[in-house]
N, C-alpha and C positions, 0 to 999 in steps of 0.2 A: 504494500500500500504506500503510495507516494505522499509527500508532505501535504500537498493541496487536498488530496482525498481525506487525509486525517483531519485537516482543518475544517473541511466541509461537513464532516460528521458532527462537529461541535457548533460551527458557526453558520451552516447553511451554504447556499450557492455562492460561489466566488465570481469576481469579475477581474479580468486582466487589466492592469493600469500601465504605468510606465516602467521600463527596465525590468527588474526582477520582482516587481511589486504586484500584489493582488489586493482586492478590497472586498469587504463583507458588510452586511448590515450589522451595526453594533448592538450586541445583546445587553450592553451596560446602560445605554440610553434609549434603545429601541427606536432610533431614527429610521424613517422609512427609506432612506437612500443608503447606498453602499459607501459609508463614510469611515469605516474602520479599515485602515490600510496596513498591510503587513509586507515587510521586506523579507522575502524568502531566503536571501543569502545571509542576512545579519540577524534575523529573528526580531528585529525592532518593529514594534507595532504602535499605532497611534490612531485614535478616533478624532476626526477633525470637528466633531460637534461637541462632545462632552469633555474632550481633552484628556481622556484616559490614555495612558501610554506605558510602555515598558520595553526592556531590552531583551527579554527572554519570553518565548511562547509559553513556558511553564507558568509564569505569573498570570498570563491571560487565561489559560485553561483553569487555573485555580479560582480566578475571579468569577468566571462564568459557571462554575460548578461542574466542570467536566468529570466524567466518571473515571474510576481507576483504570479500566481497560483503555480508554482514550488517552490517558496520561502515559500509560505503558507504551502504547503505539507511538506517541510523540517521542518518548525517550529513545526508543529503538531507531526511529527514523533520523533523529538529530545526532546520533552517534554516541551519546552518553546515556547508557542504559541505567535507569534508576528503578529497580523493582518496586512495584506497588501492588500489594495484594488486596488492599481494601482502602476505602476512603478513611481519612483521618477522623476519628471519633471526636468531634468538637461538641462540647456541652453547650446546648442552646438554652438560654434563659431569657425571660422577658425583661425589658428594661426596668431598672429599680424604680423609675418614676411612673411606671404603668398604673393606670387607674381604670377600673371597669366602668363602662358607660352606665351600666345598670345602677351603680352606686353614686352617680354624678350629682353634684349640687346645682340645682336649677338657678341659683343666684350667681353662679360662677360664669363669667362671660366666655372663658375658654371651653367649658363644658357645653354651653349653648352653641358655640360655633362648631364644635366637633359633632354634636347631635344634628345640627342643621345640615352639615355636609353629608352625613349618613342618610338623612331623609331625602336630600336631593339626589342621592345615588340609588334611591328606591329600597334602602335597607329598612326592614321593619323591626319592631320590638322583638318579634319571635326570632329573627335572624341574629339580633344583638345577643339574646340569651343563648341561643343554640351554639354560636361560634365563640362566645366569650369575648366579644369585641370590646376594646378599651381605647385609651388615648394617653398621650403624655403632654404635660404642660411645659416641662423643662427637660434638661438633659440632651443627649445626642439625638433623641427622637422627639425633640420639642415640637409642639404644634402638629403632631401626627396622630392619625388613627392607627391603632395597632390591631392586626387580625392574626391570631395564633392558629397554628396547625398542629394537630396531635396525632400520634401514631395509634395503632390498634390497641395498645395498652393504656392509652390516655396520657402518654408522655409527650411533652412538647418536642416537636422535631424541626420546626421552622416557624418564622413569623414574618410578616411584612408590614412596613410602615408607609402610610400615604398622608401627605400634607393636606390639612383641611383648609388651607389658605391658597387661593388661586395665584397670588403673586409670589409664592414661595420660590426660592432659588432651587431647592431640592424637592422635587415632587414625590419621590419615593425613596425608600431606603430599606435594605435587607441586612440581616446579620451576616457576619463573616463565617458562614457555615455552608456545607455542601447542600446543593439543591437535589442531590440524587436520593430523594426520599419520596414517600407517597403523600402528596398533599391531601389534607383532610381525611387521612386514612381511617380515623375513628368512625367516620360516617359512611365508609364505603361498604357496599354489599356486592361481593364479587359474583354472586349468582344472578344479578340483574344487569341490564345494559348499563354501560359506563359512558359518560361524556367527558372528553378531554378538552380543557380550555387553557387559556394562557394565565390568567390572574385570578386572585381570590374573589374579586367582585363579580367576575364572570361566573365562577363556580356557585356563588351565593345566588345569583340571578337565575341560573339553571335549576337550582334547588335539588334536582333528583340525581343522586349518585354521580356528582361531578368532581373531577380531580384537576386541580390547578397545577400547571407546570412551573409556575413562578418564572415564566419566560416563554420562549418559543421552541425549546428543544426537549424532547422526551428522552430521559436518561435511563441507564441500565436497570435500576431497581424496579421502576414502573413497568418497563418492557417485560422483565422477568416475571413479575407478579401476575401480569395479565395473561401471559402464556401458561404459567404454572397453575393458575386458578381456573384455567380453561374457560375464560370469559367468551361468551358466544357473540355478543353484539357490542360494537364500539361506535360512538358518534364523535367525530372530530369537529370541534367548533373553534378553530383558531382564526384570528383576524386575517383579513385579505393580504396584508403585507407579509404574512408568514405562509403564503400559499405553497412555496416550494418545500418548506419543512412539513407542511400538512400532507402533501403528496407522498413524501418519503415515509411518513408515519403510516399512511394508508397502505403503502406497498409492503412495509414490514409485517403488518398484521394480516393482510390478505395472504401473504406467503406462509403465515402460520395458521391458516384455515379459519380465520375469524371474519365474521360478517362486519364490514366497515361502511359507515355512512358519513359522507363528507357534507357538512352543512354549509350552504352558501349564505354568507352573512352580509355580503355587499360591503359598504364602507363602515358599517357599525360593528361593535363587538357585542357579545351576549348581554353584558350589563346595560348597554344602551338600548338593545332591542326589547329586553324585558321578558319575564317568565311566560306571559300569555302568548306572545308571538313565537317564542321558542317552542312552546308546547304544540302550536299549530304545525311547526316544521317537522316535529317528530312523526306526525300522522301522515304526511304526504311524501316523505323522502324515501328514495330507493337505495339499496346497497350499491356501492361503487364496485365496478369490475376492473380487472387488469387492463382491458381494452380502454375503458373510460380513463384510467390513469395515464395510459400512453398518449391519448388524444389531448388531455389537459397539459401534459408535459411538453408536447409538441407546440401547443398553443402558447405556452409561456416562452418558448425559445424563439418564436417568430417576431 
């Protein structure tokens, strides 16, 4: 496997630029254009939008939550083999300033702003209780909504922070921990159809058995669980700007004998479309075939 192929398993489709450089859509800022540029000869990488940069591809892979297999492949290709048998077990804990929305003080303006943001996103009181949604007034996650994710044992395995102010410099922030986990695993029923989405608000909007990727890439643990649990039906509901990655996901699961449904969302994401409209899509969508995938990939390349 060549270096570009390894990069594409983590970052999606590449574009050739000048010299020995290639570009990708940056998973750190999720810009819709290929603004993450990588020099294949030096490993130097830089996003021209969010200004994230580094001198080694290992740092980029760690930042985006690449799996152990992907890091091993990179190590072999770059000439310095660093055995990685499993992801580093980083203890994830909620910010010390975390407060449950449920226990908020109505006289506190920060609480009211946080609550208003959630209401504007279509989040109900039932959602707030179910997912244990909170917020921070101070600290490194100041002025952010915090949405935790728990594994099947009820242990925190990840969380995401979203600013509840429109003019905030940083719109979202995640902990320095691997994304190679099962988002909202505590609520997953592997015996029923699963919907794969990008973010937590998308998963909450879908309501039924939705797993957020915390990005646009499906990592090894989720792939493995879906195959091992013999899931029969999967709905892919990724944003339009992640279409190439969605098609790759479809191909992987079709190859493993799973019925896959690719949801056409247009320019909106599930959280913008809303539960009622998403529910309508479930009733009229047909499973995608290998031939359908080939035609869509050809269409993207034209």
